One Martini backbone bead per residue (centre of mass of N, CA, C, O) as a GRO file, in nm:
protein
  209
    1UNK     BB    1   0.094   0.037   0.025
    2UNK     BB    2   0.073   0.352  -0.022
    3UNK     BB    3   0.073   0.645   0.134
    4UNK     BB    4  -0.206   0.751   0.048
    5UNK     BB    5  -0.375   0.500   0.108
    6UNK     BB    6  -0.302   0.483   0.403
    7UNK     BB    7  -0.402   0.761   0.494
    8UNK     BB    8  -0.697   0.727   0.393
    9UNK     BB    9  -0.760   0.488   0.580
   10UNK     BB   10  -0.731   0.652   0.839
   11UNK     BB   11  -0.923   0.891   0.778
   12UNK     BB   12  -1.182   0.715   0.743
   13UNK     BB   13  -1.210   0.671   1.061
   14UNK     BB   14  -1.145   0.912   1.203
   15UNK     BB   15  -1.215   1.035   1.503
   16UNK     BB   16  -1.103   0.873   1.809
   17UNK     BB   17  -0.981   0.709   2.075
   18UNK     BB   18  -0.704   0.642   1.866
   19UNK     BB   19  -0.763   0.927   1.704
   20UNK     BB   20  -0.600   1.228   1.569
   21UNK     BB   21  -0.625   1.553   1.437
   22UNK     BB   22  -0.362   1.779   1.299
   23UNK     BB   23  -0.314   2.055   1.119
   24UNK     BB   24  -0.130   2.198   1.342
   25UNK     BB   25   0.176   2.310   1.518
   26UNK     BB   26   0.157   2.582   1.760
   27UNK     BB   27   0.139   2.399   2.039
   28UNK     BB   28   0.284   2.190   2.263
   29UNK     BB   29   0.070   2.176   2.486
   30UNK     BB   30  -0.168   2.065   2.315
   31UNK     BB   31  -0.021   1.810   2.219
   32UNK     BB   32   0.038   1.691   2.504
   33UNK     BB   33  -0.252   1.615   2.573
   34UNK     BB   34  -0.274   1.386   2.366
   35UNK     BB   35  -0.039   1.220   2.468
   36UNK     BB   36  -0.148   1.176   2.752
   37UNK     BB   37  -0.421   1.046   2.678
   38UNK     BB   38  -0.310   0.801   2.529
   39UNK     BB   39  -0.112   0.693   2.750
   40UNK     BB   40  -0.362   0.670   2.974
   41UNK     BB   41  -0.502   0.464   2.788
   42UNK     BB   42  -0.487   0.300   2.459
   43UNK     BB   43  -0.365   0.470   2.282
   44UNK     BB   44  -0.225   0.623   1.969
   45UNK     BB   45  -0.282   0.864   1.697
   46UNK     BB   46  -0.128   1.131   1.513
   47UNK     BB   47  -0.240   1.340   1.249
   48UNK     BB   48  -0.007   1.548   1.100
   49UNK     BB   49  -0.162   1.750   0.852
   50UNK     BB   50  -0.475   1.721   0.931
   51UNK     BB   51  -0.779   1.798   0.900
   52UNK     BB   52  -1.088   1.770   1.044
   53UNK     BB   53  -1.207   1.683   0.743
   54UNK     BB   54  -0.939   1.509   0.616
   55UNK     BB   55  -0.755   1.698   0.485
   56UNK     BB   56  -0.464   1.766   0.330
   57UNK     BB   57  -0.185   1.987   0.445
   58UNK     BB   58   0.061   1.954   0.611
   59UNK     BB   59   0.378   2.004   0.701
   60UNK     BB   60   0.540   2.334   0.713
   61UNK     BB   61   0.779   2.280   0.934
   62UNK     BB   62   1.041   2.226   1.143
   63UNK     BB   63   0.903   2.347   1.395
   64UNK     BB   64   0.679   2.137   1.417
   65UNK     BB   65   0.864   1.895   1.466
   66UNK     BB   66   0.991   2.009   1.722
   67UNK     BB   67   0.718   2.027   1.887
   68UNK     BB   68   0.661   1.729   1.894
   69UNK     BB   69   0.903   1.656   2.072
   70UNK     BB   70   0.837   1.849   2.304
   71UNK     BB   71   0.566   1.722   2.388
   72UNK     BB   72   0.702   1.444   2.481
   73UNK     BB   73   0.995   1.546   2.628
   74UNK     BB   74   0.899   1.827   2.790
   75UNK     BB   75   0.564   1.836   2.841
   76UNK     BB   76   0.614   1.546   2.963
   77UNK     BB   77   0.536   1.373   3.280
   78UNK     BB   78   0.672   1.155   3.203
   79UNK     BB   79   0.802   1.051   2.941
   80UNK     BB   80   0.684   0.976   2.636
   81UNK     BB   81   0.610   0.744   2.418
   82UNK     BB   82   0.728   0.795   2.071
   83UNK     BB   83   0.651   0.786   1.719
   84UNK     BB   84   0.780   0.885   1.391
   85UNK     BB   85   0.605   0.908   1.076
   86UNK     BB   86   0.661   0.959   0.725
   87UNK     BB   87   0.446   1.100   0.471
   88UNK     BB   88   0.349   1.107   0.111
   89UNK     BB   89   0.098   1.338  -0.042
   90UNK     BB   90   0.029   1.558  -0.274
   91UNK     BB   91   0.288   1.732  -0.162
   92UNK     BB   92   0.265   1.615   0.130
   93UNK     BB   93   0.349   1.613   0.480
   94UNK     BB   94   0.295   1.341   0.701
   95UNK     BB   95   0.256   1.286   1.051
   96UNK     BB   96   0.285   0.989   1.254
   97UNK     BB   97   0.196   0.970   1.592
   98UNK     BB   98   0.285   0.712   1.821
   99UNK     BB   99   0.106   0.606   2.123
  100UNK     BB  100   0.150   0.420   2.383
  101UNK     BB  101   0.067   0.268   2.647
  102UNK     BB  102   0.137   0.322   2.972
  103UNK     BB  103   0.336   0.193   3.266
  104UNK     BB  104   0.349   0.518   3.402
  105UNK     BB  105   0.108   0.610   3.542
  106UNK     BB  106   0.095   0.928   3.498
  107UNK     BB  107   0.081   1.129   3.216
  108UNK     BB  108   0.187   1.456   3.207
  109UNK     BB  109   0.076   1.787   3.113
  110UNK     BB  110   0.150   2.100   3.016
  111UNK     BB  111   0.001   2.388   3.055
  112UNK     BB  112  -0.043   2.727   3.000
  113UNK     BB  113   0.030   2.769   3.328
  114UNK     BB  114   0.235   2.514   3.408
  115UNK     BB  115   0.060   2.279   3.468
  116UNK     BB  116   0.021   1.945   3.575
  117UNK     BB  117  -0.171   1.716   3.371
  118UNK     BB  118  -0.400   1.459   3.340
  119UNK     BB  119  -0.513   1.253   3.068
  120UNK     BB  120  -0.795   1.132   2.885
  121UNK     BB  121  -0.959   0.914   2.652
  122UNK     BB  122  -1.284   1.007   2.509
  123UNK     BB  123  -1.316   0.917   2.228
  124UNK     BB  124  -1.245   1.251   2.088
  125UNK     BB  125  -1.141   1.328   2.385
  126UNK     BB  126  -0.967   1.538   2.618
  127UNK     BB  127  -0.952   1.456   2.964
  128UNK     BB  128  -0.940   1.528   3.277
  129UNK     BB  129  -0.842   1.362   3.528
  130UNK     BB  130  -0.940   1.223   3.801
  131UNK     BB  131  -0.866   1.160   4.127
  132UNK     BB  132  -0.934   0.856   4.093
  133UNK     BB  133  -0.737   0.790   3.870
  134UNK     BB  134  -0.481   0.866   4.021
  135UNK     BB  135  -0.521   0.659   4.249
  136UNK     BB  136  -0.537   0.406   4.070
  137UNK     BB  137  -0.252   0.423   3.951
  138UNK     BB  138  -0.096   0.420   4.213
  139UNK     BB  139  -0.211   0.150   4.324
  140UNK     BB  140  -0.138  -0.039   4.086
  141UNK     BB  141   0.180   0.003   4.129
  142UNK     BB  142   0.193  -0.065   4.450
  143UNK     BB  143  -0.044  -0.322   4.455
  144UNK     BB  144   0.052  -0.593   4.360
  145UNK     BB  145  -0.166  -0.857   4.438
  146UNK     BB  146  -0.389  -0.743   4.584
  147UNK     BB  147  -0.650  -0.721   4.820
  148UNK     BB  148  -0.981  -0.684   4.927
  149UNK     BB  149  -1.135  -0.517   5.210
  150UNK     BB  150  -1.455  -0.522   5.367
  151UNK     BB  151  -1.505  -0.268   5.536
  152UNK     BB  152  -1.692  -0.028   5.682
  153UNK     BB  153  -1.640   0.195   5.470
  154UNK     BB  154  -1.711   0.032   5.217
  155UNK     BB  155  -1.997  -0.053   5.300
  156UNK     BB  156  -2.100   0.235   5.331
  157UNK     BB  157  -2.046   0.334   5.045
  158UNK     BB  158  -2.227   0.123   4.900
  159UNK     BB  159  -2.494   0.204   5.045
  160UNK     BB  160  -2.503   0.518   4.936
  161UNK     BB  161  -2.492   0.414   4.646
  162UNK     BB  162  -2.714   0.553   4.399
  163UNK     BB  163  -2.651   0.488   4.113
  164UNK     BB  164  -2.531   0.787   3.994
  165UNK     BB  165  -2.222   0.938   4.114
  166UNK     BB  166  -2.046   1.179   4.224
  167UNK     BB  167  -1.796   1.264   4.418
  168UNK     BB  168  -1.946   1.480   4.576
  169UNK     BB  169  -2.196   1.306   4.647
  170UNK     BB  170  -2.046   1.083   4.804
  171UNK     BB  171  -1.928   1.260   5.023
  172UNK     BB  172  -2.202   1.370   5.126
  173UNK     BB  173  -2.340   1.089   5.188
  174UNK     BB  174  -2.097   0.957   5.371
  175UNK     BB  175  -1.915   1.156   5.556
  176UNK     BB  176  -1.643   1.138   5.422
  177UNK     BB  177  -1.349   1.194   5.335
  178UNK     BB  178  -1.235   1.267   5.030
  179UNK     BB  179  -0.975   1.099   5.036
  180UNK     BB  180  -1.117   0.836   5.118
  181UNK     BB  181  -1.308   0.810   4.875
  182UNK     BB  182  -1.094   0.799   4.657
  183UNK     BB  183  -0.951   0.544   4.759
  184UNK     BB  184  -1.197   0.353   4.758
  185UNK     BB  185  -1.281   0.381   4.461
  186UNK     BB  186  -1.017   0.280   4.339
  187UNK     BB  187  -1.038  -0.005   4.460
  188UNK     BB  188  -1.322  -0.081   4.347
  189UNK     BB  189  -1.241  -0.054   4.050
  190UNK     BB  190  -1.003  -0.251   4.042
  191UNK     BB  191  -1.216  -0.496   4.153
  192UNK     BB  192  -1.512  -0.445   4.002
  193UNK     BB  193  -1.741  -0.296   4.187
  194UNK     BB  194  -1.677  -0.030   4.033
  195UNK     BB  195  -1.780   0.219   3.795
  196UNK     BB  196  -1.703   0.443   3.532
  197UNK     BB  197  -1.831   0.755   3.389
  198UNK     BB  198  -1.903   0.989   3.115
  199UNK     BB  199  -2.143   1.244   3.204
  200UNK     BB  200  -2.208   1.547   3.125
  201UNK     BB  201  -1.903   1.638   3.190
  202UNK     BB  202  -1.882   1.390   3.407
  203UNK     BB  203  -1.801   1.194   3.670
  204UNK     BB  204  -1.929   0.867   3.737
  205UNK     BB  205  -2.053   0.630   3.990
  206UNK     BB  206  -2.102   0.262   3.997
  207UNK     BB  207  -2.246  -0.014   4.101
  208UNK     BB  208  -2.216  -0.328   4.036
  209UNK     BB  209  -2.463  -0.584   3.951
   0.00000   0.00000   0.00000
């Protein structure tokens, strides 16, 4: 398959959980968000030099290529793994940046204010990870092979969770400290007792039936 046919086959998929189009790279911070989101979720690829409507525009300067590397190696902490492959079609140069899922989550990206934030990829959006995600990643790396103990706090938390609840609602209903609720939810998600969803631009948590 030649470069053009390969690129068109990717573009035909559209933007989704594991693919994003970038018309141009004008800001390494914005690109780093996508790198963070892919690394913290299922991995993915950025088609750089492709418009949102799928038309080929091409990478226009060496500076854009420099910013791609900056996004992965300077604006992400820890550094994200990323590979760059160059393709040529209709006089345009398209760069496909492939980001595998990280085994060192969270991969954080520097935002416009200089703050480090972790992102996850949901459908075709990059969303700031919730405090529960951060706790889940920390616990998964720290407690390999651990088991869950259903103590009084966990039983109480499960009792008060009705339907879908936000973190704020669970803290209010349980009367437990926010930090405790975050820790308990991360453990319950890890062991499959609770699941999270992203609904109406917020994270909600639900006990598995």
